[in-house]
N, C-alpha and C positions, 0 to 999 in steps of 0.2 A: 504494500500500500504506500501511500504518500506520507504516512506518519513518520516523524523522525525516530531514530533509535532511542530507547530509554536512557542509555548511558549519557546521551547528549544533555540531559537535564542536570547533570552534576559534574561531569568531567570537563575541566577547563582545557580548551584547545591549546596545543603547543604554541609557545611564543606569546601567549596572553597572560596577563596577571589577573588575580581575583579582583583587585581594586586598582583603578587607574584614575589619576587626578589631572584635570585640565584647568588651569587658572583662567578666570574670566578677565579679559583685558578691558572690557567696557564698564564693568561694575567694580567698585573698590571692595576689597576683602571678600571676594566671591570666587567660587570654584565649582566645577561640575565633576562629579565622581561617577565613573562607569563601574558598576558592580556586576561581575560575571556570575552566571549560573544561580541567580536568585530571581525572585518575582515579587508580586505585590505584598506578600506576607511580610517579608523583611523591609521592603520599601516603605510601606505605610507605617509600620511600628517605629522604624528609624526616623522617619520624618516627624512623627509625633514626639519622640524623645528629644529630637533637636529643637523643636518649638518650645519645649519646657525650659530650655536653657536661656537665661536672660541675655547672654552674649550673642545669641543668634537672632538676626533680623528677618531672615527669610529661609525657609526650607521647603522644597517641593521635589517630587519625583515623578517620573513617567517611565512607562514601558514602551520603548520605541516601536516594537512590533510583537504581536501576540505569539508568533512562532519562534521568536528569538528569546533565549533564556537569560535576559539581563535587564537591568534598569539603570536609569540615570537619575542622580539626585544632585540638586543644586543647593548650595549653602552660601548664605551671605552673613557675615558676622560684623560686630562692631569693630572699630579700629583697635588694634592691639591684640586681637585674637585671630588666629588663622582658621580658615574653614576646616583644614585637616585636623587641627587640634580639637575643634568642636565635634567633628565626626568621631574621632577616636574616643573622646570623653563620653559621647552619647552611646557608643558601642559598649564601652566598659560599664556604664550605668545600666544598660539593658541586660547585660550578662549578670550583673549583681541582682537585678530585680527578678530575673528568671530563676536564679539559684535560690533566692529567698522564697519565691513561690513554690519551688520544688520542695524545699525543706519544710514549709508549712503543710504542703500536701502530704508528704511522708509522715509528718507528726500526726496529722489527722487520721491517716490510715492506721497508724499504730494505736492511736487512742480509740478508734472505732473497734478495731480487732480486740483490744484489751477489754473494752466495755462489753462486747458481744461474748467473749470468753467467760468473763465474770458473770454475766447474766445467765449464760448456759449452765455454768457449774452451780450457781446459786439456786436455780429453779429446777435442777435435775433435767433440763431440757434434753431431748433425744432427737437426733436428726431424722429418725424414722417417722416422726410426726409430720414431716414435710411430705411424706408419701401417702398421706391419708386420702380418703375419698373426698373430692372437692365439694360434695354436697354436705359434708359435715363441717361445721365451723368450729374453730378452736378459739376460745377467748382466754386471754391472759389477764386474770383478775386477781388482785391481791386483797385478802380479807384481813 
């Protein structure tokens, strides 16, 4: 068929970098970054993170073509801050946020499992009750 090979979604072509920067000569403190093998998922979240930074005046992204696996992100910063530094800081902050979210999720899973285990051992719950006839209802009532 005409569909591109799956590996083209994540393998960077030879001679290309993951991130390339082109300084904008018409706008002060601005640059356009080409990010290879990424899509709207990273583009939008990165743009949002950049806009949280008070040093960033503008951040926007676009996907040049839906069949090409890259996006362009333009960043303009206040004088004294480079667009590259702002992008690097935004990326580091995103990584920290994702790690914090993962840790919270893991702790909630552990808490939930501990709660369920304690509940099961306290009430003498047996998994065979899950296999009961669906017409019989089971009520968990404490007297």
